[in-house]
N, C-alpha and C positions, 0 to 999 in steps of 0.2 A: 763394376758394370757387368750386367748379365751377358756372359758368353759373347763378348765383343768379337772374339776371333772367328766365331761362326758367321757373324754378319759381314766381317771384312773379307772372309775367304770366298764367299759366293759372289761371282762376278755379277755386276748390276744388270748386264744384258741378259743373263740367264734368268734372274729373278723377274725382270721386266717382261721377258717373253712368257714366263709362266703366269705372271700377273694379268696379262692381257689375253691369255689363251682361253678358249671355250672348253667346257667339259665334254667328255664323251659319255653320253648317257647309255645305260645298259638296261636290259629287261630280264625278266625271269627266263626267257628263252635263251638269252646269251649265257646264263648261268647253268642251264640244264640241257643244252642242245646236244651234248655228247653222251647222254645216258645210254642210248641204244648202242652207240659205238663202243662204249666201255664194256657193255655186256658181251658184244660180239667178239671184241678183242680177248676178253677173258676166256670165252669158249674156245677160240681158236688156239690159244696157248695152253689149254688145259692138258693136251697130250704131249707137250714138249717135255723133253727130258730135264731141261733146266727150268722147271715150272716156277720155282721161287724167284729166280732172277727175272723171268719174263713177267711174272705178276707184278713185281716191284717196278719194272720198267713201264708197264701199262698204267699203273697208278699215277705215274708222273707225266706220261705222255698224253693221257686222255683228259687233261684239264680243259675246261671250257675256255674260250677265247678271253672272256672277261675275268678269268682267274689265273691267266698265264703270267709268269714273272715279268715278261717284257711289257705287258699292258699295265700291270700294277706299278712298275717303276716309272712309267711315263705318265700315267693318269693320276696317281695319288699326289705327286707334287703340285699338280694343277689344282686339285681340290683343297689341298692345304693352303695354298695361296689365296684361294677364294674365301676361305674362312678369315684369313688375314685382311682381305679386302672388306669384309663385313665388319671386322673389328675396327678398321680404320675410320669408320663412320662415327665412332665415339668421339666425344669432346676431348680436347687436349688434356684436361684434368683427368678424365677417365683413363686415357692412355697411359698416364703416369701411375696408375694403380699397380701395386706389386703383383696382383693376380694376373692382370691383363699383360703386363710385361713378361711375366714368367711363361704364360701360355704362348705368347707370340714368339719368344725365343726358343721355346720347346718345338714349335712347328718349324721354325727355321732349321733347327738341329735335325729334325726328321727329314726335311727336304734335302738337306745335305747328305744324309745317309742314303736316301733313295736314289740320288743322282750319282752316287759313287759308281764308277765303271765296273768295279769288281763284284758288285752285289749280284748282278744277273749271272755272273760266271761261277758263283759259289755253288756248293752242293745243295741238293733239295732239302736236306735236313737243316743245314745252316740257314737257308733262306726261310724255312718255317720258323726257326728260332727267332730270327730277326723280325718277322712279321708278328709273332706273338708279343714281342717287346713293343713294337709299334702299336699294336692293338691295345695293350695295357696303358701305354702313355696317352693314346688318343682318348681312352675312357677317362683317365685321370684329368686330362685337360678339359673335357666336356663337363665333368663334375665341378671343377673350379669355376667354369663359366656360369654354371647354374647358381653358384653362390654370388658371383659378381654381377650377373645380369638377371636376377630373379624377377625384377619389375620391368624388364625391357622386352618390347616386341621383337627385338633382334634375335632373341634366343631361339625362337622356333626355326628361323631360317638357318641359324648356325647348326642346330640339331639336325635339320634336314640334310645338310652336307655332311655333318659329322657321323650320323647314323649310316649314311651311304658309304662312307669310308669304312666304318666298322663292318658293314655287311660284305664289302668286297674282300676285306682281310679275312673275315670269318669263312667266306665261301672257299677261298684258297686253302685255308687250314682244314676245312671240312673235307674237301675233295682229296687233299693230300693224306689226311689221317683216316679217311673213310669212316667217319664217326656217325654217319646217318643224317647229318643236318644239311646235306646238299639240297639245292632246289630240285624238287621232284614232285611226282603226283602223290598227293597226300589225301587222307580221309579226314575231313573236318570233325566228324563226330568223335573219332578216336582221340584227336588232339584236344578237343573240348573236354572230354572226360578226364584226360590227364591233367589239364589245366585246373579243373575244379578240385581234383584230389590234391594237387600241389598247393593250391591256395588254402584249403582247409588244413593241410598238414603244416603249412607255415604258421597259421594261427594257433594250431594245437601245440606247436613247439614254443611259441611265444607266451602263451597263457598257461601251459601245463594242464593240470587236471582241475584248475580252478573254475573253468568256464566251459560249458557245453558249446561246441562249435555248430552253428546252424548248417543244415544240409542245403545243397543246391541240386534241384532236380533237373536232369538232362532229358529234354524231349526232342529227339530227332524226328523231324517230319519227313525227311527224305534222306536216303542213302546216296551220297554224291561224292565226287572227287574233284580236285582241282590242282593245278600246278602252283606250288608255293614253297616257301622256306619253312620247314616245320617249327623251328625255334621262334621265328617271328610271330607266326599265328598263335603259338602257345603263349608267348609273352603278352600279347595283346589281351587274350582271353584270361590269362592269369591276373593281370592288373585290374581288369574290370571286375573279376570275381572277388578280388581283395577289397575293392571299394564297397561292393554290396555286402560283404561279410562285416566290414568295419562299421558300416551304418547300422546293420542289424544288431551287432554286439553292443554298440554304443547305446542303441535304443533299449536293449534289454537291461543294461546296467543303470538306467535312469531310475531315481527313487520313485516309488509308487505315488508319493504325494504330488508329483508333478502332473500325473495323469488323472488324479482324483479331484483336484481343485477345479473350480470353474462352475458354470451354470449347469442346470439339469440337462439341457440339450447337448452341451459339450461332453458331459460325462456319458450320456447315452451313446453319442457318436463314437467316443473312444472305446466303449465296451463293444459296440458293433464292429468297429474296425479291428479290435483285438481278436474277436472270434474269426473274422474274415482273414486276418493276417496269419493266424495259426493254420488255416486251411490252405492259403496260397503259398506262403514262404517265398523262396527265391527259385525262379525257374529260368533255365537257359534253353532256348529253342534254336534249332538248327534247321534251316530251310534253304531252298535253292530254286533256280530257274535256268533257262537256257543260256543266260549271259552273266549271271552272278550267283554267289553263294552268300546267304545272310545269316546273321546271328542276332538274337534278341534276348537280352537278359532283363527279366521283369522282377522287381523287388517291391515288397509292400511298404518299405521304409524309404523315404527320400535320402539321397546320398548326402554326405557331409559337404557343405559348401567349400571347406578348405581343401578337399580332395580334388576339386576341379580347377584350382588355381595353380599357377606355376610355383613349384616348390623344389627344395633340395631333396636328395634321396633319403628316404625314411624306411624303417622297418614296419611290420604290420601294426605295431602299437603306436606308430607315429613318432618314434625317436629318431633323430638324424643319425645316419650311419657313416657318413664320410667326413666328419669334422676333422679327423686326424690328417686328412689330405691337406687342409689349409695350414695345419701346424708345420708341414714340411714345404710350404710354398715360400721360398726365400726370395727377397728382392735383390739378392746379389749373386745367386748361384742356382743352377738347375741340378737337382740330385736325381738323375735319370736312373742310375743303377739301384739306388735306395728305394725309389718309388716302385720299380719293377718287382722287387722282392717283398715289399711291405704292403702292397695293395693288390694281391692276386684276385680279389673279388670285385675290383672296380669295373670290369667288363659287364658283370651282372648288375651292379648297383646303378650304373649310369642310365640304364633303360627303365628305371622304376618310376612309377607315377603315371597319372592320367595324361599329362602333356606329352610324355614320351610315347605312351601307347598310341595316342592320336597321330603323332608324327610317323610312327612305324606303320600304322594301318594305312596311311595315305601315301606311303612311299611308292607303291606299285599300283596306284589307281584305286585304292580302297577308300573307305570313309568310316569314321568312328564318331558317333554323336550320342548325346544323352538328353533326356527330358526328365527333370526331377521337380516334383510339386509336393509341397507340404500337405499332408493329409491323404495324398493319393499314391505316393510311392514314386518309383523311378523306372525308366526303361532305357536301356543302353542298346544302341543299334550299331552293328558292324556289317558292312557290305564289302565284299571282295569281288573284283572283276575276274571272270574266267579267262579273259584274253591275256595270255602269258607274254605277248609281244608288246604290251604297253610299256613305254619307257618310264624310268623312275622320275619321281618328282624332284624338281631342282629350282631354287629361287633365282632364276635368270633375270627377272625384271628388277629385283632388288639389287643384284650385282651390277646391272647396267647403269644404275644411277649412284652407286656407292662412291665413285671417285669425285662426284660433284660435292657431296657432303663434306668429305675430308678437306678438299681444296678450299671450300668456303670457310671452314674452321680456321685455316691457316692463311687466309687472305690472298689466295691465288685465284682471283676472279677470272682472269683471262683463260686459264686452263680449265676452270670449273665450267665455263660456258661452252666447252667443246661437247657436241651432242653425243659423240661416240668415243669409246675408250681406245684411242690409238696407242701405238707403241711409245710415242713421245709423251703422251699424257700419262701412260702407265709408269714411265720412268720418273716423272715429276711426282706422281702420287706415291710411288715406292720410296723415293728419297725423303719425302715429307713424313711418311709413316715410320720409316726406320729411324729417322732423326728423333721422332717423338718418343719411341720406345727405348732408344739408346741413351737419352738424356738422363743423367744422374743428378738429382737436385743438390747433392752434396758437392759435386764437382761439375759446375755448369759449363766449364770450358771444354769438356770432352764430348764430342759429337761423332756421329757415324761419318767415316771418310770413305766414299765410294771408290777411291783410287788406290786404296791399300789392298791389292790382290796378289801380293808377292808370295803369300803362304799357299801351299798346294792344297787341293781339295781333299786329298787323302789325309792331310794333317788334321783337318777339322773334324773328321769322323774316325780318327784313329782310336779314340776312346769309346766309340759307340759299340 
């Protein structure tokens, strides 16, 4: 049975309280509100004789409220349980899937780690190390779910919560390490230029010297700034640039016979479009107004339909990159330490693809959309709101009705009829869900026992 000691060690009242708790949404302001204070503190301590010690103290003390260890240790368990609440809406047969069971038990393991009293009292360096492990495990779990729920509408809601967790972890690590990815005032034109170069470089590395990489023209219509997370904006523009390049290269590799066949009118149209396409190419425009900043990527070739569908992580050539993670997804054991050492790139790979870029763009009030028409090309639109106080997107409506779906699956009609998720209903839903993921088909007599709490909480996370 998968990590049954972790299930039995967490008191049901704690899990039920997390299960029924509401999230605390954050905004970009909550992640960047101490930028000025950080600079002032650094200036005030520059004349101190113990400058190195003071600088290190400031780096730890100026963390924004949404990146503080106390907030993360209390908020992340709530978000982990919200993902479990969404998973609980799956059918009983789906909950018996080895992937779903492994992911669910991994989240319970991470909840146990975050609730350990000694975590907040540890050194800043040890806390960063633990958050790095949590970030890698979270990325690995989201990749597993992309394989298991590729055709489910539930995946976007799980990604919304999951990417929110990733951003909270990333912001703490960025502020602690001072790596420049903290939420700050950024120049969209500069980030767009870097995203284009990285996308072309990715294709150049994948294809070598066999194929000439198309160019993407950057046309800034306005020099503007906005408060945002640099890596998030870079990743959205990087993924959209990859899609445009993939469509262009795929079109260039088509045999000439495919474009020469057909009627005279069709051949004439193809010749006219060929000349026009050489003149247009791929163009990324950056523009803005008083309330938003916009990006429009125009390409003369329609995007590949497969790029717009939910899919597993792939490289620029379309080859899946994370199949090895499934090879280590056991239905009897969680290899946390092995995963952390063997999947260091999972944090990058989990955010690949159009669907991930769309979720990232909408997280802080933005919108990413596309119009692709055969024969006319495609236009990708990205709009980002300038208001840094907008709260992050969260699937609250879906969570509000999640308990009804699970309880209907298991025949608890009276509890499913409850309009709101009370603590009592949360306990019923929690017991039903844990029983479903704890059941081993080879040993049907072994179920989750909510009364076995004699093991201490520290024993459950002693190996973490």
